[in-house]
Residue, then its C-alpha position, 0 to 999 in steps of 0.5 A: m464502505l465496500i469491504s473486500e475482506i477482513f482478516h488477521s495475519p502478520q504484516g508482510e511488508g515494510k517497517w512492521i513486517g511480521v507484526p500480527s495485524i488485523f487487515i481491513r481491505t476496502s474495495g475500489c481503486n482510482l488506479r489500474c496497475w497492470f500487476c495489481d495483486t488484488p484485482y478483486t479490489s481494482w479491475n473487478p471490485e467486489g465486496e460487502k457494504m459495511s458500516v463503520d459500526q459493523i466493521l468495528e464489531h467484526i474485528t472484536q473477534y481478534d485480540c490484536e493491537h495493529v490494524v492495517v486499512t488497505g485496498g484497493e485505495p482506502m482513501l477513496s472512501h469518506e468513511i475512512e475518516s470516521l473509521t480511523q478516528r474510532l480505531h484510534a479511540d479504541g487504542k489501535i495502532i493504525t497503518i493506512e496503505t495508499a498509493g498517495t493520490i488522495l488526501s483525507d483527514v484520517h488518523a494514521d500511526l503509519m502512512s504507508i505510501s506506495p507511489k506508482l511508477s510508470n512501470s505500473i501503467p496498463v499499456k494494453d488497456p489504452a483508456w485506463a492507461h491514460r487515466h492511470d498515468a494522469r492520476r498516479d503522481q499527485p505532488t500536493v498529496i504526497h507533500e501533505l501526507i508525509k508532513r501530517h503523518p509518520y510515513q514509509i514509502k514503498f516502491v514496487v520494482d519490476q526492472r532495473e530501468d525503474i531505478a532511474e525513475i526512483e532516483d528522480y522521484l527522491i530528488r523531486y521530494p527532497e523532504i523524504d527521508r531515505a531511511h523511510v524508503y523501501l524497495m520491494p520486488q514486483g511478483i506474485t510468487a516466491e520465485m519471482l521475488a527471489e529472482r529480483m531481490p539480489w540486485i534490488e538489495e544492491v541498488a537500495a544500498q547505493l541509494g541509501c534506502q531499505v529493502t522489504r520482503r513480501m513475506h506473505i507471498e513468500l509464505w503463502g503465495n498470492v492468496r486472499g486472507k493473508 
């Protein structure tokens, strides 16, 4: 697997916000969100080739039960199946953070899906804009992921205009329990997040969804290893 970084930090978003976790960040992505906060795993992927054995050995330095496999898009790697099965055998509680475009036979105690809305399309890069738009919504994958695993859905909200698209998405997937849906602001600084959060909280209440902070950005900014 191409691994960008492995680190220990509190989970910054969603259901298990604040929970101490080991993050295994894979490098490589099939999408190109213009606002990607980890471009070193997407636009300019970099990392170190590591076997599953090497990854498991590396994380033994952390006395921690929760493991988050993130990216990039971790479901791109076929080795994620072996990695998650062995993490599970070791008693780890596993979150997989994915855009929900690829299906794989993994073990996940929480499948954290962040569907990419049209607000993510990199319009300034026409070639990638076309590929990204064609790949970002995969209904069969979404249906299977939420059927197979405990899940949460996290929408990145940039502008008020995004809300109509979120409402349409939830109508198209009626099996999604809105209690498991989180709206979170787009932003790479605490100031950007704070600017959007008040109206996002209002909208979430109207939709019957939840909101999530992005605690890691609030505390440390958009830095690696947090």
